[in-house]
C-alpha positions, 0 to 999 in steps of 0.5 A: 318712333325709331329704334336700332334694329334687333328682336329686342328692340321693338317698338313699345306700344302706347296703348297697352297695359303698363306692365307690357310697356315696362317690359317692352321698353326693357327689352327694347333698351338692352345692349347687345353685342351686335349693336347698342340701344338707340342713342345719339350718333354724335355729341356736342361736348361743348354744348352739354345740358346744364348741370344745375336747375335754378328758378329765377325770380325765387327768394334765395337763402344761402345755407351754412357749410358745416359738414367738415365740423360734424364730429360723427364717425361713420360706424356711429351712424350706421348704428341704431341710437348711435347719433343723438337726433340734431335739433330741427334747425336750419343749420341741421337741414343745410348738413343733411343737404350738403352731405347728400345732394351737396357738391363734394369737390370741384375738378379741373384739367386744362381748361375743363371743370366740372363738379363732383357730388355726394350722390353719384351720377351716370356720366356725371349728368345728375338728372335727380332734383331735390325739394325741400317742404318744411314747417316750423324749422327754426330759421327757414320759411315754411313751405317748398324750397328747391336746393341748388347744389352748385350754390349750396342755397335754397330757392323759396318756391311756395309759401305754406304757412303751418300752425305756430304750436304745430311740430316742426316737420320736414319732407324731401322730394325727388324728381328727375330731368330725363333730358339730362341723361338722354342727352348722352344715352338716348333711349336707355337713359330711363334706366340711368334716371331711376339708379341715380334715384336710388343712389340719391335715396342712398345718400340722403338715408346716410346723411340723416343717420349722421344727424340722427334723423330716420327716413321714410318713403311715402310710397302711398303717394301717387305720382300726380300727388307728389308733383302737385307737392313739388310744384312740378305740375305748374306748366307755366313755371317750366314754359320752354324748359325740361320737364321734371318727373315727380319720383317720390316724397320721403318724411324725415324724422328728426326725433321730435315728439309726435312724429309720425310719417304723415303726408303733406298737402299742397303748398298754397302759395303764393308761388314764385319762379320759373326754371331755366332752360338746360339745353336750348338746342337738343339734337334728338328726341326719344319719346320712348322715354316718356312712354315708359315713365307714364306707364310706370308712375305709382298709382298710389298702392304699396309694396308688400313689406317685409321687416328686415332681420334683426338677428343679424350681428353687427356689421363686420366692417369697423373702424374710426372714420369721420362721417364726413370724410367718407360721405364727402369723400365718395368718388367714382374710380376711372381706372384701377390698379390691376395687380392689387389684391383685396384683403378678404377681410374687406371683401366680406365686409362689402358683402355683409353691408349689403344684408338688409339690417334694421339700420341705416340705410335699409331701414328706410326701404319698406319692401322685401329685398328683390336684388341680389348681387352676383360677385366676379371675384378677381382678385380677393386674398384667399379666395379662388377667382370666380362666381359667388351668389349672395341671396339677400332674402332666405327664400331667394335662394331656391328661385336663383338655383333653379334659374341660373346654371345647373352645374353651379355648385352653390358651395359654401365659402371657407372663411366667410362668417357664418351668418353670411349666405355667400355661395361660391358658384365656380371657379373661373377667370372672368376678367376678360369675360367682365371686361367684354360684358360691361361695353368692353370697358377695362375697369370691369376685369382690373377691378378686385371684384365686379358685381351684377345686380340681379332683380326678381323682374317679371312677377314684380312687373305683373304685381305693379309696373311702378315696381320697375322704377323700384327695382332700379331704385334698389339696385341703386341703393346697393350700389351706394352702400358699395360706394361707401363701404369701399371708401371707408376700406380705402378703396373705390367703386364704380357703377357701370350702366352700360353692359350687354344685358343677355350676354350676362344672362347667358353666361349665368345660365338665365333664360326667360325674365324671372331675373334680369341684371339692372346694374353692374358694379366695380370695386378696387384701388383707383389710380391716380391722374396727377393732371386733375386738380381737386378744389374745394366745393364751397368757399369756406371749405378746406381743400380735398385731400389728394391720397396717392390713390386719389381717382379720375372723377 
């Protein structure tokens, strides 16, 4: 096993405590100003891994394309009880998948063509796969199904008949194909797969909210049990192809009487299907990914739950945007208009949306908030440029104050709503600094606001190594909130996984490993590239609108 030079890129010992493996992997895969984490030295863009997994030999069921006809507003679906539960039918399930993991559009420029999905992904590589376990859903055979987003179809992997008098039940399982990210990002790819999983959970929760449904994470289920229920432990079905890592199984509450977030048995079968190979000629191997993946699998424990506060006022953002317009309109901006100034109301609404309310998407997350954003404000009307912090848990401000720079002010922010725990740390023009920290990407300085998500890192890994994944999931979930809230405000967001970890920590005064930055995010007004065409994702769907500020991808 090899690694790039540098003190932080130590080899991860394979026979040590799993928490130490996770910590060692994180230190090893930090980008540093002097060198990047170990990754491929060259890429053959004409030989990218196939972005779509399929199982040959499975019965396939084409799903109806219905999202554009859904008459639900975005603000309604974020209000508990605001949307009556949709009936448990094939059409409702098709809507759930279309709005969460389906394609939003096809893009073309010259000979190049690529898909944009509702759930974002690092590099648009999409390691996350979605599976459905169904019982007594009208119009759908019972058992395990794999979702193919390219065609909006379900592949029936295994039969599992339920009792005729059993209520309708639905579970969604998520897995990761690590090679999809490792092909481009090398050893750091495991981080990106976990961030993508957080985005996928957010996409699923928002889509369920549009149907009046709820989502429950089955965190008590060990990873091996998730793999058995999704058929990922069936080695012959994956022979000669990339493996999938079982991540999580969630129960969908469709409002059916007698619902409980029960754990289903593994499908009885018979089984059908063999998967395709995504990359027949991989040029590299990154064994450290398998090591950290094994060390951080769920053992079946649960995190200490902390109910979301119920005394928060209604979200600040308002408007009547249709839910499908927001969910299908999500894009990652590639360039921002450097002179645009964000209205203060939009900024406060973005920050407010990150608070853990008892509503979608945070009613899905049963754990105490451990990830807290630091805002690098560049251009917001009425706010001084500089650094701002938003502790998302009342008892988190104290540790953050102790760990961040001693000369930070922690002042209240003039004009901020009283319930918003936003604190101004220091006034400064950080555009150039953030551009450098985010791997010299101009988008970090040209945005109106850039964020760093700080995770309460070391205590979590000491409790359970699986929490290394959960921290990234939480950061990805927050990023997904920002994507959709920016879209609702007529802006755009972009997640950034490439950043110089310790240079950012030094800027903030962080020492040791109590807090670590896991993810960066930017929000601004995107620039349009007229060379790129937007085409309908599926036959029957209307062409995507091309606003004046349509982003590149």
